[in-house]
Each structure stands twice: as structure tokens, then as C-alpha cells.
PLY file of the C-alpha trace (Angstrom):
ply
format ascii 1.0
element vertex 79
property float x
property float y
property float z
element edge 78
property int vertex1
property int vertex2
end_header
0.62 -0.58 0.08
2.00 3.08 -0.49
-1.40 5.00 0.11
-0.50 8.06 2.29
-3.38 9.44 3.77
-4.46 5.63 5.06
-1.07 5.70 7.30
-1.67 9.02 9.02
-5.05 8.71 9.38
-4.33 5.04 11.19
-1.76 7.28 12.91
-4.12 9.49 14.41
-7.06 7.47 15.20
-3.90 4.49 17.51
-3.33 7.99 18.53
-6.67 9.32 20.09
-6.27 6.28 22.21
-4.49 4.91 25.60
-5.04 1.62 24.60
-1.81 0.35 23.39
-2.60 -0.85 19.41
-0.51 -3.17 17.38
-0.44 -4.27 13.71
0.49 -7.83 13.84
1.67 -8.38 9.46
3.12 -12.23 9.39
5.78 -12.60 12.21
5.94 -8.67 12.63
4.87 -6.13 15.14
3.86 -2.92 14.39
3.36 -0.46 16.92
-0.47 1.54 14.80
1.36 4.98 16.67
4.27 4.76 14.41
3.81 6.22 11.26
7.80 4.65 10.37
6.82 1.89 11.28
3.21 1.93 9.31
4.82 3.07 6.59
7.68 0.38 6.04
5.10 -2.60 7.12
1.99 -1.58 5.21
3.13 -2.87 1.89
2.02 -4.96 -0.46
-1.59 -7.04 -0.41
-1.17 -8.48 3.17
-3.55 -9.81 5.89
-3.38 -8.34 9.00
-4.34 -9.59 12.32
-4.94 -5.77 14.86
-4.56 -5.60 18.76
-5.77 -3.55 20.95
-5.03 -3.83 25.19
-5.97 -0.37 27.36
-9.04 1.27 29.26
-10.91 2.36 25.54
-9.70 -1.07 23.88
-12.88 -1.14 22.40
-13.94 2.16 21.04
-10.07 2.22 19.65
-11.18 -1.16 17.93
-14.70 0.06 16.29
-12.52 3.37 14.69
-9.53 1.99 14.00
-11.37 -0.92 12.07
-13.32 1.51 10.33
-10.80 3.44 9.13
-9.05 0.30 7.55
-12.10 -1.22 5.72
-12.37 2.67 4.49
-8.77 2.57 3.15
-9.79 -1.58 1.91
-7.29 -2.65 4.34
-7.99 -6.40 5.21
-7.20 -6.35 9.17
-8.90 -9.06 11.92
-9.56 -7.33 14.98
-8.19 -9.50 17.56
-10.98 -10.02 20.77
0 1
1 2
2 3
3 4
4 5
5 6
6 7
7 8
8 9
9 10
10 11
11 12
12 13
13 14
14 15
15 16
16 17
17 18
18 19
19 20
20 21
21 22
22 23
23 24
24 25
25 26
26 27
27 28
28 29
29 30
30 31
31 32
32 33
33 34
34 35
35 36
36 37
37 38
38 39
39 40
40 41
41 42
42 43
43 44
44 45
45 46
46 47
47 48
48 49
49 50
50 51
51 52
52 53
53 54
54 55
55 56
56 57
57 58
58 59
59 60
60 61
61 62
62 63
63 64
64 65
65 66
66 67
67 68
68 69
69 70
70 71
71 72
72 73
73 74
74 75
75 76
76 77
77 78
């Protein structure tokens, strides 16, 4: 994915929450709050797993899932 808008939006959305937000792509784990981490990972057509843990995790999962869907990224939110 060379979609800079998606990367910026994901990072900004993740940073609104106190929960930790980690994206798993194959065997790599990326902090979604880190734009640099996303740039180096969101390439190609992987499927991703989103791990969210913390006090506002449910809300964060909902908002982030919506951002992934909006940008046609295949993500599975891990409960």
C-alpha cells in the first residue's frame, strides 16, 4: 500500500486512545501509533491482525476497524 493518507489516518486515530495498538503482519509487530513503522510495513497485500489492549480498547477497535475498511485494508481485529 502506498497510500500515505491511510497511514496518517491510522496513526492519528490510534493516537487518540490510551490503549496500546499493535498491528501484526506475518511475523512482525508494529506500533500503529508510529507512522514510520506503518510506512515500512503496510506494503503489498498482506492480511493484518490488530491487537488493542487498554482502558479504551473497545472504542479504539471500532474506530480503527472503520479506518482499515475505508482504505480497503484487510484486517482482523483480535478480541
